[in-house]
FIMARDREN-139249 format. One record per residue (C-alpha): residue in three letters; x, y, z. Coordinates in steps of 0.1 Angstrom, whole numbers, plus 5000, padded with zeros to 4 digits. Layout:
BEGIN
NODE,code,u,v,w
NODE,Ala,X,Y,Z
...
END
This chain:
BEGIN
NODE,code,u,v,w
NODE,Met,8194,0837,0635
NODE,Gln,8225,0851,0653
NODE,Thr,8252,0824,0656
NODE,Leu,8278,0824,0684
NODE,Asn,8311,0802,0682
NODE,Thr,8331,0788,0713
NODE,Thr,8354,0764,0725
NODE,Leu,8330,0747,0752
NODE,Leu,8293,0748,0752
NODE,Ile,8277,0736,0785
NODE,Ile,8239,0727,0787
NODE,Gly,8227,0733,0823
NODE,Gly,8238,0751,0851
NODE,Gly,8234,0732,0881
NODE,Pro,8265,0721,0902
NODE,Gly,8280,0700,0875
NODE,Gly,8274,0725,0847
NODE,Tyr,8286,0757,0867
NODE,Val,8317,0741,0882
NODE,Thr,8327,0728,0845
NODE,Ala,8322,0766,0834
NODE,Ile,8342,0780,0864
NODE,Arg,8373,0757,0860
NODE,Ala,8372,0761,0822
NODE,Gly,8371,0798,0827
NODE,Gln,8399,0796,0848
NODE,Leu,8419,0776,0822
NODE,Gly,8412,0802,0796
NODE,Ile,8388,0782,0774
NODE,Ser,8363,0803,0759
NODE,Thr,8328,0788,0775
NODE,Ile,8289,0794,0770
NODE,Leu,8267,0782,0795
NODE,Val,8228,0777,0788
NODE,Glu,8205,0775,0817
NODE,Gly,8168,0774,0813
NODE,Glu,8157,0783,0847
NODE,Ser,8180,0794,0876
NODE,Leu,8217,0787,0881
NODE,Gly,8227,0763,0907
NODE,Gly,8201,0740,0893
NODE,Thr,8179,0715,0917
NODE,Cys,8208,0717,0942
NODE,Leu,8208,0751,0950
NODE,Asn,8171,0761,0943
NODE,Ile,8150,0733,0950
NODE,Gly,8170,0706,0966
NODE,Cys,8202,0703,0988
NODE,Ile,8205,0738,1001
NODE,Pro,8166,0747,1008
NODE,Ser,8159,0713,1023
NODE,Lys,8188,0720,1049
NODE,Ala,8175,0752,1055
NODE,Leu,8141,0741,1062
NODE,Ile,8153,0711,1082
NODE,His,8173,0736,1102
NODE,Val,8140,0757,1110
NODE,Ala,8119,0725,1120
NODE,Glu,8148,0716,1145
NODE,Gln,8152,0751,1160
NODE,Phe,8113,0751,1163
NODE,His,8111,0716,1178
NODE,Gln,8140,0723,1202
NODE,Thr,8122,0752,1215
NODE,Gln,8090,0732,1218
NODE,His,8110,0707,1239
NODE,His,8123,0734,1263
NODE,Asn,8086,0746,1266
NODE,Gln,8076,0712,1280
NODE,His,8105,0696,1298
NODE,Ser,8140,0707,1292
NODE,Ala,8165,0688,1311
NODE,Leu,8188,0715,1305
NODE,Gly,8169,0739,1328
NODE,Ile,8156,0763,1302
NODE,Ser,8121,0773,1301
NODE,Val,8100,0792,1273
NODE,Ser,8066,0798,1268
NODE,Ala,8049,0779,1239
NODE,Pro,8067,0789,1204
NODE,Thr,8046,0797,1172
NODE,Leu,8057,0797,1139
NODE,Asp,8053,0819,1109
NODE,Ile,8061,0795,1079
NODE,Thr,8060,0825,1056
NODE,Lys,8091,0842,1073
NODE,Ser,8111,0810,1073
NODE,Val,8105,0805,1034
NODE,Glu,8115,0842,1031
NODE,Trp,8148,0832,1052
NODE,Lys,8153,0801,1031
NODE,Asp,8147,0820,0999
NODE,Gly,8174,0847,1012
NODE,Ile,8203,0818,1013
NODE,Val,8192,0806,0980
NODE,Asp,8194,0841,0966
NODE,Arg,8227,0846,0978
NODE,Leu,8243,0815,0969
NODE,Thr,8228,0817,0930
NODE,Thr,8241,0855,0930
NODE,Gly,8273,0843,0940
NODE,Val,8276,0815,0911
NODE,Ala,8265,0841,0886
NODE,Ala,8292,0864,0900
NODE,Leu,8320,0837,0898
NODE,Leu,8310,0829,0861
NODE,Lys,8311,0866,0853
NODE,Lys,8347,0869,0868
NODE,His,8360,0839,0849
NODE,Lys,8343,0854,0815
NODE,Val,8320,0828,0811
NODE,Gln,8290,0838,0789
NODE,Val,8258,0827,0805
NODE,Ile,8227,0824,0782
NODE,Asn,8192,0821,0798
NODE,Gly,8170,0798,0778
NODE,Trp,8163,0765,0767
NODE,Ala,8188,0745,0747
NODE,Lys,8180,0723,0715
NODE,Val,8205,0701,0706
NODE,Ile,8210,0702,0668
NODE,Asp,8239,0680,0666
NODE,Gly,8273,0674,0683
NODE,Lys,8287,0709,0677
NODE,Thr,8254,0729,0673
NODE,Val,8229,0739,0697
NODE,Glu,8201,0764,0695
NODE,Val,8187,0786,0723
NODE,Gly,8155,0805,0708
NODE,Asp,8170,0826,0677
NODE,Thr,8206,0819,0686
NODE,Arg,8225,0791,0674
NODE,Ile,8258,0783,0692
NODE,Gln,8286,0762,0673
NODE,Cys,8313,0745,0698
NODE,Glu,8342,0722,0695
NODE,His,8334,0708,0730
NODE,Leu,8297,0699,0744
NODE,Val,8290,0691,0779
NODE,Leu,8256,0677,0789
NODE,Ala,8248,0686,0822
NODE,Thr,8207,0684,0826
NODE,Gly,8207,0670,0860
NODE,Ser,8177,0648,0870
NODE,Lys,8141,0653,0880
NODE,Ser,8116,0639,0903
NODE,Val,8100,0606,0893
NODE,Asn,8062,0610,0891
NODE,Leu,8038,0582,0897
NODE,Pro,8009,0583,0871
NODE,Ile,7983,0571,0897
NODE,Leu,7993,0603,0919
NODE,Pro,7998,0635,0894
NODE,Ile,8014,0664,0912
NODE,Gly,7985,0691,0918
NODE,Gly,7965,0702,0946
NODE,Pro,7970,0683,0976
NODE,Ile,7995,0661,0960
NODE,Ile,8030,0674,0961
NODE,Ser,8068,0671,0949
NODE,Ser,8099,0680,0969
NODE,Thr,8097,0713,0951
NODE,Glu,8061,0724,0966
NODE,Ala,8073,0708,1001
NODE,Leu,8104,0732,1002
NODE,Ala,8081,0763,0996
NODE,Pro,8052,0758,1020
NODE,Lys,8026,0787,1024
NODE,Ser,8011,0767,1056
NODE,Val,8020,0736,1073
NODE,Pro,7995,0710,1066
NODE,Lys,7978,0694,1099
NODE,Arg,7983,0658,1083
NODE,Leu,8009,0649,1053
NODE,Ile,8016,0615,1040
NODE,Val,8050,0609,1023
NODE,Val,8049,0582,0997
NODE,Gly,8085,0569,0996
NODE,Gly,8108,0562,1026
NODE,Gly,8144,0568,1010
NODE,Tyr,8162,0598,1019
NODE,Ile,8144,0626,1007
NODE,Gly,8111,0617,1019
NODE,Leu,8123,0610,1051
NODE,Glu,8144,0641,1054
NODE,Leu,8113,0664,1045
NODE,Gly,8090,0640,1065
NODE,Ile,8108,0647,1096
NODE,Ala,8112,0682,1091
NODE,Tyr,8072,0688,1087
NODE,Arg,8070,0664,1118
NODE,Lys,8090,0688,1138
NODE,Leu,8071,0718,1124
NODE,Gly,8038,0704,1137
NODE,Ala,8022,0683,1111
NODE,Glu,8011,0646,1118
NODE,Val,8032,0627,1094
NODE,Ser,8031,0593,1079
NODE,Val,8053,0576,1054
NODE,Val,8042,0548,1029
NODE,Glu,8070,0524,1017
NODE,Ala,8068,0495,0994
NODE,Gln,8098,0479,1009
NODE,Asp,8098,0461,1044
NODE,Arg,8121,0490,1061
NODE,Ile,8129,0527,1057
NODE,Leu,8158,0537,1037
NODE,Pro,8163,0507,1020
NODE,Ala,8192,0516,1001
NODE,Tyr,8212,0516,1035
NODE,Asp,8220,0484,1057
NODE,Ala,8195,0476,1085
NODE,Glu,8220,0483,1116
NODE,Leu,8227,0518,1101
NODE,Thr,8190,0526,1097
NODE,Gln,8178,0512,1130
NODE,Pro,8187,0545,1149
NODE,Val,8167,0564,1122
NODE,His,8137,0539,1129
NODE,Asp,8136,0544,1163
NODE,Ala,8137,0582,1161
NODE,Leu,8110,0584,1135
NODE,Lys,8088,0562,1164
NODE,Gln,8099,0587,1191
NODE,Leu,8087,0618,1170
NODE,Gly,8053,0600,1164
NODE,Val,8058,0593,1126
NODE,Lys,8037,0565,1114
NODE,Leu,8051,0540,1092
NODE,Tyr,8033,0520,1067
NODE,Leu,8060,0496,1055
NODE,Lys,8053,0468,1028
NODE,His,8022,0490,1017
NODE,Ser,8019,0500,0979
NODE,Val,8000,0532,0967
NODE,Leu,7967,0524,0947
NODE,Gly,7956,0560,0944
NODE,Phe,7938,0590,0956
NODE,Asn,7903,0604,0958
NODE,Gly,7903,0627,0989
NODE,Thr,7920,0597,1006
NODE,Leu,7950,0579,0999
NODE,Gln,7943,0545,0990
NODE,Val,7972,0520,1000
NODE,Arg,7974,0482,0998
NODE,Asp,7988,0466,1031
NODE,Pro,8010,0434,1032
NODE,Asn,7977,0411,1035
NODE,Gly,7962,0428,1003
NODE,Asp,7934,0447,1021
NODE,Thr,7929,0483,1010
NODE,Leu,7932,0508,1035
NODE,Asn,7921,0546,1033
NODE,Leu,7944,0570,1048
NODE,Glu,7932,0605,1057
NODE,Thr,7954,0632,1050
NODE,Asp,7957,0671,1037
NODE,Gln,7985,0665,1017
NODE,Val,8007,0637,0995
NODE,Leu,8043,0640,0993
NODE,Val,8056,0622,0963
NODE,Ala,8091,0612,0969
NODE,Val,8099,0580,0950
NODE,Gly,8134,0590,0934
NODE,Arg,8148,0607,0907
NODE,Lys,8157,0601,0872
NODE,Pro,8182,0616,0845
NODE,Asn,8165,0646,0825
NODE,Thr,8168,0632,0790
NODE,Gln,8137,0649,0777
NODE,Gly,8129,0681,0758
NODE,Trp,8160,0693,0746
NODE,Asn,8163,0667,0717
NODE,Leu,8189,0646,0732
NODE,Glu,8179,0622,0707
NODE,Ala,8195,0641,0677
NODE,Leu,8228,0627,0692
NODE,Asn,8217,0590,0693
NODE,Leu,8243,0585,0721
NODE,Asp,8247,0550,0739
NODE,Met,8226,0548,0769
NODE,Asn,8230,0532,0803
NODE,Gly,8196,0522,0814
NODE,Ser,8177,0559,0814
NODE,Ala,8211,0574,0817
NODE,Ile,8238,0585,0793
NODE,Lys,8265,0559,0792
NODE,Ile,8299,0574,0799
NODE,Asp,8334,0565,0801
NODE,Ser,8360,0568,0830
NODE,Arg,8366,0605,0815
NODE,Cys,8328,0612,0813
NODE,Gln,8330,0610,0773
NODE,Thr,8297,0598,0757
NODE,Ser,8297,0577,0728
NODE,Met,8302,0606,0705
NODE,Arg,8335,0623,0704
NODE,Asn,8342,0657,0723
NODE,Val,8305,0651,0737
NODE,Tyr,8306,0647,0776
NODE,Ala,8277,0639,0800
NODE,Ile,8282,0648,0840
NODE,Gly,8260,0645,0870
NODE,Asp,8227,0629,0875
NODE,Leu,8224,0628,0838
NODE,Ser,8250,0601,0839
NODE,Gly,8232,0582,0864
NODE,Glu,8241,0570,0900
NODE,Pro,8253,0582,0922
NODE,Met,8231,0614,0916
NODE,Leu,8251,0635,0939
NODE,Ala,8259,0672,0935
NODE,His,8295,0664,0948
NODE,Arg,8300,0639,0922
NODE,Ala,8287,0662,0893
NODE,Met,8312,0689,0904
NODE,Ala,8342,0668,0906
NODE,Gln,8334,0651,0872
NODE,Gly,8327,0687,0860
NODE,Glu,8361,0701,0873
NODE,Met,8378,0670,0857
NODE,Val,8361,0675,0820
NODE,Ala,8374,0712,0820
NODE,Glu,8407,0700,0826
NODE,Leu,8406,0675,0799
NODE,Ile,8393,0700,0772
NODE,Ser,8424,0720,0784
NODE,Gly,8446,0693,0774
NODE,Lys,8455,0678,0808
NODE,Thr,8453,0641,0816
NODE,Arg,8426,0632,0841
NODE,Glu,8405,0603,0848
NODE,Phe,8374,0602,0871
NODE,Asn,8382,0571,0896
NODE,Pro,8376,0582,0931
NODE,Thr,8381,0557,0958
NODE,Ala,8349,0565,0972
NODE,Ile,8320,0591,0972
NODE,Ala,8304,0600,1004
NODE,Ala,8264,0596,1004
NODE,Val,8249,0616,1034
NODE,Cys,8211,0615,1045
NODE,Phe,8202,0644,1067
NODE,Thr,8177,0628,1084
NODE,Asp,8177,0630,1127
NODE,Pro,8199,0614,1132
NODE,Glu,8220,0618,1101
NODE,Leu,8236,0588,1082
NODE,Val,8271,0589,1063
NODE,Val,8281,0559,1039
NODE,Val,8315,0558,1025
NODE,Gly,8331,0530,1007
NODE,Lys,8320,0495,1013
NODE,Thr,8296,0483,1040
NODE,Pro,8305,0450,1056
NODE,Asp,8277,0434,1033
NODE,Glu,8294,0448,0998
NODE,Ala,8328,0437,1014
NODE,Lys,8318,0404,1016
NODE,Ala,8300,0403,0983
NODE,Ala,8334,0416,0968
NODE,Gly,8353,0385,0983
NODE,Leu,8372,0407,1009
NODE,Asp,8378,0393,1044
NODE,Cys,8374,0422,1068
NODE,Ile,8372,0435,1102
NODE,Val,8340,0452,1110
NODE,Ser,8340,0476,1145
NODE,Asn,8315,0499,1157
NODE,Phe,8319,0528,1183
NODE,Pro,8289,0541,1201
NODE,Phe,8284,0576,1203
NODE,Ala,8268,0566,1240
NODE,Ala,8306,0564,1251
NODE,Asn,8315,0595,1235
NODE,Gly,8316,0628,1260
NODE,Arg,8308,0653,1231
NODE,Ala,8278,0631,1221
NODE,Met,8265,0635,1257
NODE,Thr,8270,0672,1260
NODE,Leu,8249,0677,1227
NODE,Glu,8219,0656,1242
NODE,Ser,8226,0630,1213
NODE,Lys,8239,0595,1223
NODE,Thr,8220,0573,1196
NODE,Gly,8243,0558,1167
NODE,Phe,8277,0548,1163
NODE,Val,8308,0549,1139
NODE,Arg,8316,0518,1119
NODE,Val,8347,0509,1102
NODE,Val,8353,0481,1077
NODE,Ala,8389,0471,1070
NODE,Arg,8409,0444,1053
NODE,Arg,8419,0418,1076
NODE,Asp,8452,0410,1062
NODE,Asn,8469,0444,1059
NODE,His,8441,0466,1078
NODE,Val,8435,0487,1050
NODE,Ile,8404,0507,1054
NODE,Val,8375,0499,1027
NODE,Gly,8346,0518,1042
NODE,Trp,8331,0539,1068
NODE,Gln,8297,0541,1080
NODE,Ala,8278,0565,1107
NODE,Val,8246,0573,1121
NODE,Gly,8241,0601,1148
NODE,Val,8237,0637,1152
NODE,Gly,8259,0657,1132
NODE,Val,8276,0629,1117
NODE,Ser,8275,0645,1079
NODE,Glu,8307,0663,1091
NODE,Leu,8321,0635,1093
NODE,Ser,8320,0625,1060
NODE,Thr,8352,0644,1050
NODE,Ala,8374,0624,1076
NODE,Phe,8361,0591,1062
NODE,Ala,8366,0601,1023
NODE,Gln,8400,0613,1029
NODE,Ser,8411,0583,1050
NODE,Leu,8398,0559,1018
NODE,Glu,8414,0582,0993
NODE,Met,8445,0582,1011
NODE,Gly,8447,0546,1014
NODE,Ala,8449,0545,1053
NODE,Arg,8451,0516,1073
NODE,Leu,8434,0513,1110
NODE,Glu,8468,0519,1126
NODE,Asp,8470,0553,1107
NODE,Ile,8434,0565,1122
NODE,Gly,8442,0549,1156
NODE,Gly,8476,0567,1158
NODE,Thr,8462,0600,1151
NODE,Ile,8455,0621,1176
NODE,His,8421,0631,1177
NODE,Ala,8410,0664,1195
NODE,His,8388,0660,1228
NODE,Pro,8359,0663,1231
NODE,Thr,8347,0658,1195
NODE,Leu,8321,0636,1178
NODE,Gly,8355,0626,1159
NODE,Glu,8372,0608,1186
NODE,Ala,8344,0580,1177
NODE,Val,8363,0577,1145
NODE,Gln,8396,0571,1159
NODE,Glu,8380,0546,1189
NODE,Ala,8362,0525,1161
NODE,Ala,8398,0521,1144
NODE,Leu,8410,0511,1179
NODE,Arg,8384,0488,1186
NODE,Ala,8391,0470,1152
NODE,Leu,8425,0466,1165
NODE,Gly,8411,0452,1197
NODE,His,8419,0477,1222
NODE,Ala,8393,0507,1223
NODE,Leu,8400,0528,1250
NODE,His,8368,0541,1262
NODE,Leu,8349,0508,1258
END
């Protein structure tokens, strides 16, 4: 068995792992990265990036169909057709460019990448096939995987998000089990691609992790698209049809061609001998402190493996910090807020505290909304639904949260996160001249409205 020695060893080449490796390389730390599948992890290969690509294809197809039927814009086209194989090839091309880019960056920063499955021996030793790697610092970045339902084993007509992102054809009928962001992003895309889509959700509303006021425009849009919602319904099983129990306790048999199971994700703790380290856990995730350190010295856990929020941008920020800690810098992971974005149609953004969370934290807050119906740019984009909402302390006007729902609001997440990170007050946002005509004007107007003098309402 060959033995390699390195200062830093990272298990997992997703956004958390590869960013740790790049930053460590920049800092001159000798680094080895072990990845069992493809660089970029879930996010680049079977998650964030391919889902946004498929969402874009669906939206373009949907818009073209719209122009074929009744376009207020005066555009008319003949009925469009879809070659989903070509769409998937285009999506794969983007994924390929990005993963190749990650590999090039790692090479540029002299990171040694070993392709294979890691097996942890102890806090300083990992085996990959017949190679043994000794390290001083170990970073665990194995990510998360889809939660499976034992009553709906993946295979045949029952698919997970992975299969949904590489369709061979668009099914005539699709039932999505789970009304969270993954299920709805893909459900909406499939509806726009031409499938009849139903969503089965055990809670009493879609996107139960978000507040009702924020999710209402998405609920309305689903209705308009013709997506059927089965709320407060639980799944019993599948035998050619999907059996669900309705709120009255009766069993319904729902006809479908495919069932997409999207009931969440869980930390990927199995299959690499994590048990050998006997680390303290936090539920199903590894317990970490404010420096991403586990209960074992010089062993770190980052990203989805360390629990919620399971977001690629959190993993990246943690990874960058850990590399700097190992290089001797003083750092701590304490962001004011991490934006959560849901790429449904319309999109949702939550940064910082919602009105309910502010109240629960004992804060007396001003809450103010500005609707996109009063925003010129939104009108020119044919998208008047939704609003920007600001939550600020009543005593000193420091902003503690932003939320938005509407077309393209994912891009406002940067402004929201920055204002919270910089400790902005309502007056700071209200007094900043925002370019016209942009959706971002609604950010300024929400702040002005909270101060009692919105200009366009």
